C-alpha positions as MATLAB code, in Angstrom:
seq = 'MKSCFIILISLLSTYTIAQPKDETKVTIDANNITYQGYLSAKANEKVYNLYNQSKTKPTWFSIKSKGGEIGLGMDLAEWIYKNKLNVKIVDYCFSSCANYILPAGRQLVLEKAAIFGFHGSVNSKDNDFDKDFSGLDEYINTLPEKDRILTKEKVLKQFQADLIRDRKREINLYKKLGVSPQLPLLGQQEKYQLSLKNYLGKDNLEEKDQYEGWYYSLSDLKSLGVTNITVIDPPWAPAENIKKFKLLRLYIKEGELRP';
ca = [
     -12.067   20.732 -180.828;
     -15.441   18.611 -180.916;
     -18.213   20.277 -180.151;
     -21.204   18.766 -177.714;
     -23.197   18.177 -180.736;
     -20.442   16.253 -182.353;
     -20.173   14.247 -178.906;
     -23.902   13.087 -178.930;
     -23.819   12.401 -182.662;
     -21.149    9.663 -181.462;
     -23.113    8.008 -178.721;
     -26.725    8.187 -180.891;
     -24.841    6.277 -183.821;
     -24.360    2.989 -181.660;
     -27.537    1.736 -182.512;
     -25.855    1.357 -186.383;
     -23.590   -1.800 -187.537;
     -21.270    0.952 -188.486;
     -20.052    4.439 -189.405;
     -20.860    5.897 -193.052;
     -17.550    6.180 -195.025;
     -18.251    6.353 -198.860;
     -21.033    8.349 -200.124;
     -24.191    7.182 -200.365;
     -25.547    7.288 -204.297;
     -29.425    8.039 -204.957;
     -30.497    7.989 -208.681;
     -33.886    8.009 -210.157;
     -34.997    5.678 -213.270;
     -38.526    5.880 -214.847;
     -40.951    4.198 -211.562;
     -37.887    3.671 -209.370;
     -35.774    5.390 -206.896;
     -32.347    3.569 -206.100;
     -30.720    4.534 -202.912;
     -27.599    2.737 -202.154;
     -25.417    3.279 -199.090;
     -25.368    4.420 -195.458;
     -28.585    6.339 -194.588;
     -27.331   10.193 -194.833;
     -29.065   13.405 -194.359;
     -27.566   14.465 -197.965;
     -29.016   11.250 -199.497;
     -32.219   11.298 -198.156;
     -32.503   15.301 -199.211;
     -31.407   14.163 -202.527;
     -34.437   11.460 -202.931;
     -37.105   14.486 -201.654;
     -35.564   16.466 -204.341;
     -36.036   14.012 -206.764;
     -39.236   12.552 -206.130;
     -40.881   16.081 -206.326;
     -39.191   17.450 -209.344;
     -40.374   13.937 -211.083;
     -43.173   14.765 -213.257;
     -44.692   11.304 -212.585;
     -43.981   10.044 -209.324;
     -41.810    7.151 -208.872;
     -44.007    4.098 -207.036;
     -40.830    2.160 -205.877;
     -38.264    2.540 -203.661;
     -35.267    0.725 -204.005;
     -32.273    0.150 -201.440;
     -29.068   -1.613 -200.582;
     -27.676   -0.344 -196.739;
     -26.024   -1.025 -193.713;
     -28.167    1.074 -192.271;
     -27.124    4.488 -190.390;
     -28.780    7.122 -188.005;
     -31.586    6.065 -186.320;
     -33.543    9.884 -186.787;
     -32.753    9.764 -190.413;
     -34.096    6.301 -190.973;
     -37.324    7.097 -189.553;
     -37.442   10.072 -191.716;
     -37.014    8.320 -194.794;
     -39.412    5.235 -193.867;
     -42.300    8.268 -192.896;
     -41.513    9.947 -195.945;
     -42.116    5.963 -197.900;
     -44.763    5.517 -195.943;
     -46.588    9.004 -196.697;
     -46.259    8.831 -200.841;
     -47.369    4.902 -200.463;
     -43.955    3.683 -202.261;
     -43.279   -0.198 -202.248;
     -39.800   -1.036 -201.129;
     -37.247   -3.519 -202.508;
     -34.288   -4.555 -201.127;
     -31.249   -4.870 -202.630;
     -28.444   -7.458 -202.136;
     -28.834   -6.004 -198.211;
     -30.191   -4.074 -195.449;
     -29.160   -4.071 -192.269;
     -29.656   -2.008 -189.052;
     -31.889    1.173 -189.557;
     -32.404    0.024 -193.056;
     -34.025   -2.992 -191.551;
     -35.691   -1.545 -188.488;
     -37.650    1.220 -190.556;
     -37.462    1.443 -194.342;
     -37.726   -2.452 -194.755;
     -41.493   -1.810 -193.009;
     -42.543    1.098 -194.386;
     -43.558   -0.049 -198.131;
     -46.936   -1.026 -199.596;
     -45.261   -3.675 -200.651;
     -41.717   -5.378 -199.797;
     -39.580   -6.857 -202.810;
     -36.759   -8.785 -201.786;
     -34.293  -10.280 -204.322;
     -33.819  -13.852 -204.190;
     -30.596  -14.098 -202.287;
     -31.171  -10.387 -200.487;
     -30.651  -10.454 -196.703;
     -31.941   -8.270 -194.133;
     -30.586   -8.017 -190.551;
     -31.896   -6.453 -186.682;
     -29.654   -5.888 -184.219;
     -31.524   -3.941 -181.727;
     -32.699   -0.357 -181.735;
     -33.120    3.002 -179.940;
     -35.547    1.010 -177.459;
     -33.247   -1.821 -176.735;
     -32.556   -2.484 -172.942;
     -28.850   -1.906 -173.221;
     -29.563    1.690 -174.367;
     -30.637    3.106 -171.460;
     -29.190    5.710 -169.836;
     -26.656    4.023 -167.511;
     -24.954    2.824 -170.778;
     -20.807    2.949 -170.929;
     -19.812    6.544 -172.141;
     -16.227    5.708 -171.753;
     -16.378    7.966 -175.385;
     -17.632   10.761 -174.163;
     -15.030   10.832 -170.945;
     -12.216   10.796 -172.869;
     -13.623   13.820 -174.743;
     -14.224   15.405 -171.391;
     -10.836   14.972 -170.361;
      -9.507   17.104 -173.024;
     -11.142   20.159 -171.733;
      -9.850   22.561 -169.033;
     -10.806   21.048 -165.756;
     -13.164   23.916 -164.895;
     -15.415   22.897 -168.070;
     -15.626   19.291 -167.402;
     -18.275   18.883 -165.156;
     -20.498   21.297 -166.970;
     -19.946   19.721 -170.318;
     -20.429   16.689 -169.411;
     -24.072   17.443 -167.525;
     -24.851   19.020 -170.738;
     -24.117   16.238 -173.240;
     -26.046   13.578 -170.931;
     -28.642   15.621 -170.422;
     -29.286   16.250 -174.252;
     -28.243   12.400 -174.810;
     -31.307   11.796 -172.593;
     -33.765   13.951 -173.691;
     -32.835   12.346 -177.389;
     -33.142    8.956 -176.404;
     -36.673    9.330 -175.207;
     -37.674   11.213 -177.871;
     -36.247    8.632 -180.212;
     -37.858    5.806 -178.000;
     -41.709    7.046 -178.282;
     -41.071    8.361 -182.196;
     -40.074    4.497 -182.700;
     -43.173    3.031 -181.306;
     -45.295    5.431 -182.974;
     -43.936    4.766 -186.275;
     -44.482    0.747 -185.770;
     -47.895    1.802 -184.231;
     -49.134    3.570 -187.754;
     -47.167    1.219 -190.281;
     -49.084   -1.928 -187.969;
     -45.706   -3.365 -187.431;
     -44.734   -5.161 -183.973;
     -42.271   -2.911 -181.892;
     -40.583   -6.169 -181.123;
     -39.017   -6.629 -185.053;
     -35.843   -4.824 -184.042;
     -35.571   -6.304 -180.174;
     -36.358  -10.264 -180.251;
     -33.329  -11.500 -180.644;
     -31.993   -9.502 -177.427;
     -34.518  -11.246 -175.734;
     -32.974  -13.783 -173.124;
     -34.739  -16.751 -174.108;
     -33.026  -16.231 -177.925;
     -29.437  -15.569 -176.351;
     -29.818  -18.903 -174.251;
     -30.943  -21.163 -177.490;
     -27.811  -19.517 -179.245;
     -25.727  -20.426 -176.594;
     -27.241  -23.517 -176.486;
     -27.017  -24.628 -180.130;
     -22.826  -23.553 -180.533;
     -22.120  -25.219 -177.523;
     -20.251  -24.309 -174.634;
     -17.126  -25.330 -176.786;
     -18.297  -22.728 -179.822;
     -19.133  -20.010 -177.641;
     -16.808  -17.925 -179.262;
     -18.252  -17.922 -182.416;
     -21.401  -15.949 -180.940;
     -19.303  -12.693 -181.300;
     -19.180  -13.728 -184.816;
     -22.939  -12.947 -185.390;
     -23.740   -9.600 -186.166;
     -27.411   -9.713 -185.623;
     -30.003  -12.029 -186.774;
     -33.276  -12.565 -189.149;
     -36.535  -13.571 -189.967;
     -38.196  -16.380 -191.938;
     -40.802  -14.569 -194.184;
     -43.321  -16.322 -192.162;
     -42.230  -14.811 -188.901;
     -41.460  -11.740 -190.621;
     -45.471  -11.216 -191.439;
     -46.244  -12.620 -187.927;
     -44.415   -9.234 -187.145;
     -46.677   -7.280 -189.388;
     -44.677   -7.114 -192.728;
     -47.164   -8.982 -194.744;
     -47.287   -8.182 -198.230;
     -43.797  -10.008 -199.249;
     -43.154  -10.887 -202.833;
     -39.407  -12.741 -203.791;
     -37.846  -12.330 -207.110;
     -37.351  -15.805 -208.845;
     -38.570  -17.898 -205.271;
     -37.945  -19.757 -203.331;
     -35.840  -17.251 -201.197;
     -32.165  -18.275 -200.655;
     -30.873  -15.571 -198.413;
     -26.995  -15.137 -198.197;
     -26.647  -15.320 -194.424;
     -22.621  -14.097 -194.495;
     -22.496  -10.633 -196.950;
     -19.650   -8.122 -196.591;
     -18.536   -9.569 -193.280;
     -21.904   -9.464 -192.061;
     -22.457  -12.907 -190.845;
     -26.464  -13.322 -189.543;
     -28.361  -16.274 -187.805;
     -32.061  -16.871 -188.988;
     -34.059  -16.062 -185.843;
     -37.287  -18.872 -185.493;
     -40.233  -17.172 -183.310;
     -41.977  -20.089 -183.149;
     -39.672  -22.530 -181.728;
     -37.640  -20.215 -179.662;
     -34.614  -21.432 -181.263;
     -31.692  -19.269 -183.326;
     -30.102  -21.847 -185.938;
     -27.591  -20.726 -188.623;
];
């Protein structure tokens, strides 16, 4: 039987694009720590251990990730910031990786075709307490009737407390990094959603569901506070459709979304 804790983790995982499947690989080579895969507690711990055991401390952190649980993303971002590492995006960095790891480094280096993608965060309006808890209800209905009300109240109370905690933590992290808290949220604003609908046209609105999120031009990324950016072999030519993740570029100044 699933515990309340597992149900809570399942609810919180809605802030990620997908759930971890393959084991994440963490390696160290000379001046660089490489992190490939979903964010995980085990992988994060390996990063910390490799760094602590290294006589010459690495100054680079390379990552290729689709994201993961938000707390793990913020843990890793705070560690990168504290140890003054540079961040390099290899191929792609989505969800919690983009939200937290991308802006955490002293420098941000992008491979020529590397792409980063946002789709909201713990501070998204649709993560309010009145969200859809159908998954929780399915679990509650498997319990003895006498335990259902108390168990649901316990889980929802814990969810609300964790939600408030993580929202504050995200805001404080962005403040520390000097980054706008709107970094992972702009594409969810009504004006951008409307501009996407206008761009696609009434006959193609079904295409909207094909897009997992958005990314920014480098100039707009800088306007949000991620300023020290370098591209390997410029100009930057991000691949907008990687591993079935299709992204739209969001232009802040024009308030438009274009593919």
